C-alpha positions in Angstrom: 88.3 56.0 -31.3 91.1 56.3 -33.2 91.3 52.4 -32.9 88.0 52.3 -33.9 89.1 53.8 -36.8 92.1 52.2 -37.8 90.6 48.9 -37.2 87.5 49.7 -39.5 90.5 50.9 -42.6 90.1 54.6 -41.8 93.6 54.5 -41.8 93.3 58.8 -42.6 91.1 59.9 -40.1 92.4 57.4 -36.9 95.7 59.8 -37.7 94.3 62.7 -37.1 92.1 61.8 -33.9 95.3 60.1 -32.3 96.8 63.3 -32.7 94.5 65.3 -30.8 94.1 62.7 -28.2 97.9 63.2 -27.5 97.3 66.9 -26.5 94.8 65.2 -23.5 97.7 63.3 -22.2 100.9 64.6 -19.5 104.1 62.6 -20.4 105.1 63.2 -17.1 102.0 61.5 -15.2 103.6 57.7 -14.6 99.8 56.2 -14.7 99.3 57.5 -18.1 102.3 56.0 -19.6 99.6 52.9 -20.9 97.0 55.3 -22.7 100.3 56.9 -24.3 102.2 53.9 -25.6 98.7 52.5 -26.8 98.0 56.0 -28.3 101.4 56.2 -30.4 101.1 52.6 -31.3 97.6 53.1 -33.3 99.6 55.9 -34.7 102.4 53.7 -35.7 100.1 51.1 -36.9 97.7 53.7 -39.8 100.9 55.7 -40.4 102.4 51.6 -41.8 99.3 51.1 -43.3 99.7 54.6 -45.5 103.5 53.5 -45.9 104.0 56.5 -44.2 107.0 53.9 -42.8 109.2 56.6 -41.6 106.8 58.2 -39.6 105.7 54.9 -38.6 109.3 53.8 -37.2 109.2 57.0 -35.3 105.6 56.1 -33.4 107.0 52.7 -32.3 109.8 54.6 -30.4 107.3 56.7 -28.8 104.7 53.7 -28.1 107.9 51.7 -26.8 109.2 54.5 -25.4 106.1 54.8 -22.6 105.1 51.1 -22.7 104.8 50.1 -18.8 104.4 46.4 -19.7 106.7 43.8 -20.9 103.9 42.7 -23.4 102.9 45.2 -24.6 106.6 46.0 -25.6 107.0 43.1 -27.0 103.7 44.0 -29.6 104.8 47.4 -30.6 108.9 45.6 -31.0 107.2 43.1 -33.8 105.2 45.9 -35.1 108.4 47.9 -35.5 110.0 45.0 -37.0 107.4 44.6 -39.1 107.8 47.9 -40.9 111.9 46.9 -41.3 110.5 43.6 -43.1 108.0 45.4 -45.0 111.0 47.9 -46.3 113.6 44.8 -46.9 115.9 45.5 -43.9 116.2 42.2 -43.1 119.9 42.5 -40.4 117.3 45.0 -38.6 114.2 43.1 -38.4 115.7 39.6 -37.7 117.7 41.5 -34.4 114.6 42.5 -32.9 112.6 39.4 -33.2 116.1 37.5 -31.8 115.6 39.9 -28.7 111.3 39.2 -28.3 112.5 35.4 -29.0 114.7 35.6 -26.1 112.4 36.7 -23.8 109.7 35.0 -25.1 109.7 31.8 -23.2 106.9 31.4 -21.3 104.6 32.6 -23.3 104.3 29.9 -25.7 101.8 32.1 -28.0 104.3 34.7 -28.3 107.3 32.1 -28.8 105.3 30.5 -31.9 104.8 34.2 -33.5 108.3 35.6 -32.2 109.9 31.8 -33.6 108.0 32.0 -37.5 108.4 35.5 -37.5 112.4 34.3 -37.7 112.0 31.8 -40.2 110.1 33.9 -42.8 112.2 36.4 -42.2 115.2 34.3 -42.7 113.8 32.8 -46.2 112.9 36.2 -47.3 116.6 37.2 -46.9 117.2 34.1 -48.4 115.1 31.8 -50.5 117.3 29.0 -50.3 116.7 29.0 -46.6 114.8 26.0 -45.2 112.4 27.6 -43.0 110.4 24.8 -43.1 111.3 22.8 -39.2 110.8 26.7 -37.2 107.2 27.3 -39.2 105.3 23.9 -38.5 107.1 23.8 -35.2 105.6 27.5 -35.0 101.9 26.0 -36.3 102.2 23.3 -34.2 102.2 25.7 -31.1 99.7 28.0 -32.5 97.4 24.7 -32.9 98.2 22.9 -29.5 97.2 26.8 -28.3 94.1 27.3 -30.1 95.7 30.5 -31.6 93.4 30.9 -34.3 95.0 34.0 -35.2 98.7 32.8 -34.9 97.4 29.8 -37.0 96.2 31.8 -40.3 99.3 33.6 -40.1 101.1 29.9 -40.1 99.1 29.2 -43.1 99.9 32.5 -44.9 103.0 31.8 -44.3 103.6 28.2 -45.4 101.7 29.0 -48.1 103.7 31.7 -49.7 106.8 29.8 -48.9 105.9 26.5 -51.1 104.2 28.5 -53.6 106.8 27.7 -56.4 108.3 24.8 -54.8 105.3 22.5 -54.5 102.0 24.4 -55.9 99.7 22.0 -54.3 101.1 22.7 -50.7 100.6 26.1 -51.0 96.8 25.5 -52.1 96.4 23.2 -48.7 97.4 26.2 -46.8 95.8 28.9 -49.2 93.1 26.5 -48.2 93.5 26.5 -44.9 94.6 29.8 -44.2 90.8 30.9 -46.0 88.9 28.4 -43.6 90.5 30.3 -40.6 89.8 33.7 -42.1 86.4 33.3 -42.2 86.6 31.5 -38.7 87.9 34.7 -37.1 85.6 36.9 -39.6 89.1 39.0 -41.1 88.0 40.6 -44.3 91.7 41.5 -45.2 92.8 38.1 -44.4 90.3 36.3 -46.3 90.8 39.1 -48.9 94.3 37.5 -49.1 93.6 33.8 -48.8 91.5 34.2 -52.0 94.0 35.9 -54.0 96.4 33.1 -52.8 93.5 30.5 -54.5 93.0 32.7 -57.6 96.6 32.3 -58.1 97.1 28.7 -57.3 93.6 26.8 -57.9 92.5 25.4 -61.6 91.1 27.7 -64.0 87.3 26.5 -63.2 87.6 27.2 -59.0 89.7 30.4 -60.2 86.8 31.9 -61.6 85.1 31.0 -58.3 87.6 32.4 -56.5 87.7 35.3 -58.1 83.6 36.0 -58.0 83.9 35.7 -53.9 86.8 37.6 -53.8 84.7 40.7 -56.2 81.7 40.3 -53.8 83.7 40.7 -50.6 86.3 43.7 -51.5 83.4 45.8 -52.2 81.3 44.8 -49.7 84.6 45.4 -47.2 85.2 49.2 -49.4 80.9 49.7 -48.7 81.7 49.3 -45.0 84.5 51.3 -44.8 83.6 53.8 -46.4 80.3 54.2 -44.2 82.7 53.8 -41.1 83.9 57.0 -42.1 83.5 60.5 -40.4 81.5 58.3 -37.6 83.0 60.3 -34.9 82.2 64.1 -36.2 78.5 64.4 -34.3 80.4 63.2 -31.3 82.6 65.7 -31.8 80.1 67.8 -32.8 78.5 67.3 -29.6 81.2 67.7 -27.5 82.3 70.9 -28.4 79.2 72.2 -27.9 78.4 71.2 -24.2 82.2 73.3 -24.1 81.1 76.3 -25.6 77.3 75.6 -23.7 79.4 75.4 -20.4 81.5 78.3 -21.1 78.8 80.4 -21.4 76.6 79.1 -18.2 80.2 80.1 -16.1 80.6 83.4 -17.6 77.1 83.6 -16.8 77.8 83.2 -13.2 80.2 85.1 -12.7 78.0 88.2 -14.8 75.9 87.8 -11.9 78.4 89.3 -8.8 78.2 92.6 -10.4 75.3 94.3 -9.9 72.3 93.4 -10.6 70.4 96.7 -12.1 73.0 99.0 -13.7 74.3 95.5 -15.4 71.4 93.9 -16.8 71.3 95.6 -19.6 73.9 95.2 -20.9 74.3 91.2 -19.6 71.1 90.3 -21.7 72.5 92.2 -24.7 75.5 90.3 -25.0 73.6 87.3 -24.4 71.5 87.8 -27.4 74.6 88.4 -29.6 76.0 85.6 -28.6 73.4 83.3 -29.3 72.7 84.9 -31.9 76.3 84.5 -33.3 76.4 81.0 -32.1 73.2 80.0 -34.3 75.0 81.7 -37.2 78.6 80.0 -36.6 77.0 76.5 -35.8 74.6 77.0 -39.3 77.6 77.9 -41.5 79.9 74.6 -39.2 77.0 72.9 -40.7 75.8 73.5 -44.0 79.9 73.6 -44.8 79.7 69.9 -43.0 76.9 68.9 -45.3 78.6 70.2 -48.4 81.7 68.4 -47.3 80.1 64.9 -47.0 78.4 65.6 -50.3 81.3 66.6 -51.6 83.1 63.2 -50.5 80.4 61.4 -51.1 80.8 62.5 -55.2 83.8 62.3 -55.1 83.8 58.8 -53.9 80.7 57.7 -56.4 83.0 58.3 -59.3 86.3 57.2 -58.0 84.1 54.3 -57.0 82.4 53.7 -60.3 85.5 53.9 -62.4 88.4 52.2 -60.0 86.0 49.0 -59.1 83.3 48.9 -61.3 84.4 49.4 -64.6 87.5 48.0 -64.1 86.3 45.0 -62.5 83.8 44.6 -65.8 86.9 45.6 -67.9 88.8 42.0 -66.3 85.5 40.0 -66.6 85.9 41.2 -70.4 88.8 40.0 -71.3 88.4 36.7 -68.9 84.6 36.1 -71.2 86.8 36.6 -74.0 90.4 34.5 -73.4 90.1 31.1 -74.6 93.1 30.6 -72.4 92.8 32.5 -68.8 96.3 33.7 -67.3 95.5 33.8 -64.0 98.8 35.9 -63.3 97.4 38.8 -65.5 94.6 38.6 -64.2 95.6 38.4 -60.3 98.2 41.4 -61.4 95.3 43.7 -62.2 92.9 42.4 -59.1 95.9 43.7 -56.9 95.9 46.9 -58.3 92.6 47.7 -58.1 92.5 46.3 -54.9 95.1 49.0 -53.5 93.6 51.7 -55.1 90.3 50.9 -53.8 91.9 50.9 -50.1 92.6 54.2 -49.8 90.6 55.3 -52.9 88.9 58.6 -51.3 92.5 59.8 -50.8 93.9 58.3 -54.1 96.2 60.6 -56.1 96.4 60.8 -60.0 99.2 60.1 -61.5 100.2 59.6 -64.9 102.3 58.2 -67.5 102.9 60.5 -70.2 105.0 57.5 -72.9 102.8 55.5 -74.9 99.2 57.2 -73.9 98.8 55.7 -77.6 99.3 52.3 -76.8 97.1 52.2 -73.4 94.0 54.3 -74.7 94.3 51.0 -77.8 94.7 48.7 -75.2 92.1 50.2 -73.7 89.2 50.2 -76.8 90.5 46.5 -78.1 90.1 44.8 -74.4 86.3 45.1 -75.1 86.8 43.6 -79.2 85.3 39.2 -79.3 84.5 37.7 -82.7 81.1 39.4 -82.8 81.9 42.9 -81.7 84.4 44.2 -83.9 86.7 47.1 -82.7 88.1 50.0 -84.7 90.9 52.6 -84.3 91.7 55.5 -86.5 94.3 58.6 -85.9 95.7 57.5 -82.8 99.0 58.2 -82.7 101.9 59.1 -80.2 102.0 62.3 -81.7 98.4 63.3 -80.9 99.2 63.3 -77.2 102.3 64.6 -76.9 101.3 68.2 -75.8 98.2 67.4 -73.6 98.6 67.7 -69.9 98.6 64.2 -67.7 95.0 64.9 -66.0 93.2 65.7 -69.4 94.7 62.2 -70.0 92.7 60.7 -66.8 89.7 61.8 -68.2 89.6 61.2 -71.6 90.7 57.8 -70.6 87.4 56.8 -68.6 85.5 58.8 -70.8 86.0 56.2 -73.7 86.1 53.3 -71.3 82.5 54.3 -70.3 81.1 54.8 -73.4 82.9 51.0 -74.2 81.2 49.9 -71.0 77.8 51.1 -72.1 78.3 49.5 -76.0 79.4 46.4 -74.2 76.0 46.2 -71.8 73.2 47.9 -73.5 73.9 48.4 -77.1 74.2 44.9 -79.0 76.5 46.2 -81.5 78.3 44.5 -84.2 80.8 46.8 -84.9 82.8 50.1 -82.9 84.7 52.7 -84.6 86.4 55.4 -82.8 88.0 58.3 -84.4 90.8 60.4 -83.4 91.6 64.0 -85.0 93.8 67.5 -84.2 92.5 70.9 -85.4 95.1 73.8 -84.2 94.4 73.9 -80.5 91.7 71.0 -80.0 91.6 67.6 -80.2 88.4 66.1 -81.3 87.2 62.0 -80.9 84.1 61.1 -82.9 82.5 57.2 -81.1 79.9 55.2 -83.3 78.3 52.1 -82.9 76.0 50.3 -84.7 74.1 48.9 -81.5 70.0 50.1 -81.2 70.9 54.1 -80.3 69.5 55.7 -78.0 66.5 57.5 -77.5 65.4 61.6 -77.4 64.6 61.8 -74.4 67.7 60.1 -72.6 68.2 60.0 -68.9 71.5 60.0 -67.7 73.0 57.1 -65.1 75.9 57.3 -62.5 78.8 56.8 -65.3 76.7 59.4 -68.1 76.6 62.0 -65.3 80.2 61.3 -64.7 81.1 61.3 -68.0 79.7 64.9 -68.7 81.4 66.3 -65.4 85.0 64.9 -67.2 84.0 67.2 -70.1 83.1 70.3 -67.7 86.9 69.6 -66.3 88.3 69.8 -69.3 86.7 72.4 -70.7 85.2 70.2 -73.9 82.3 69.8 -75.7 80.1 66.9 -76.2 77.3 65.7 -78.9 75.3 62.4 -78.9 73.7 62.2 -82.3 70.3 60.3 -81.9 68.6 61.0 -85.5 70.6 58.1 -87.0 68.7 55.3 -88.2 70.3 52.4 -86.4 73.1 52.8 -83.7 74.8 56.3 -81.6 77.2 58.5 -82.9 78.9 60.3 -79.8 81.6 63.6 -81.0 83.5 65.2 -77.7 86.4 67.6 -78.1 89.0 69.6 -76.0 91.5 72.5 -75.8 94.9 71.0 -75.7 97.1 73.9 -73.7 
């Protein structure tokens, strides 16, 4: 179960399940070593993907300790070396890869993996190092062995190697990686190769690859969200079966006593146990349903803010720029991808400095030749005493206003005014679009906006009686 969760991208769930599995094994029984090694390796993989590198190394060491197979040991060593490579400890990385290389002469696929890892690490350590002979040698072996996963890795390394020196070659290997990634049905590798293609391709093709990337990223995130908590019912049924078995054992024991004198007590006790069990079951089910609903609402809100509005903003900037800055687009795209990978566990991080500039950049990103955006009163002094969490909510409220304006209003002029009166900040939004009807139906974005206003103890007013356009005022206290 834990390995399936890790393969599905549910790394927190994989950690929890693997740690539960540890309790079932006996570390003194050699016939269980294989399962212990596999389980600790899964814990290492989950920790690595959560960027918990210290614990990842600790779990890989335990996997190596309990490994009873030389092939498994080399796999665990390879995973451990990847941690050192990621943390840029190249001497330790090369020490492990060289050890693996010396032990894999008879296994061509393993030999090719170790060879390409050594060459790539040396190049990372020294950008002037000529890694081509080893990289192409490893690719030739993998092609001969029909090792598609290995070829995918080689194409990724070669594209990175040629990225600055020969961009055409880098583009060729990125295309080869994308083709193989589709063949082996690896969504993560497809996303990685699409990132390379977006950065390396001409503008027209770059936009095409961006659209593919966007659709695939949404699909992957949806699948991973659906995979979470997939084993909750299995766990519940297992615990229920244990409880039923325990109750049956207790009933059988009681039959050994004087049946006549204890019959009343047995029946009474059984009734009480059943009532308590049903109440406990109801509480657990209610708690589980509440937790799932809250998690779905929280995830929906974050997906809307981070992915939907974020992508819409990037698309708006691409649409309004005569010359596409692919590096800038890729940076924003990578930022959204990193946030979306672990979106259910996303932690709010916020810089207190230059928030007024961030808000200005957000609002002005929606300005075009047809739409003018005017800001009044957005100064650094205004935001000095505003809490970071409040800033986070305000940013997404304003983003929601602008996205709705862009999608629905048809406005050509937008004005946003910021004022502070004593311990209150008031923000007034107005545009000359088509406005909204009195019987306004709130969509997910506006519902999230209402929740955000409540979170910061604020108040919001929609003025719907204007002849044309929309006016919104919201205010909140400053601590």
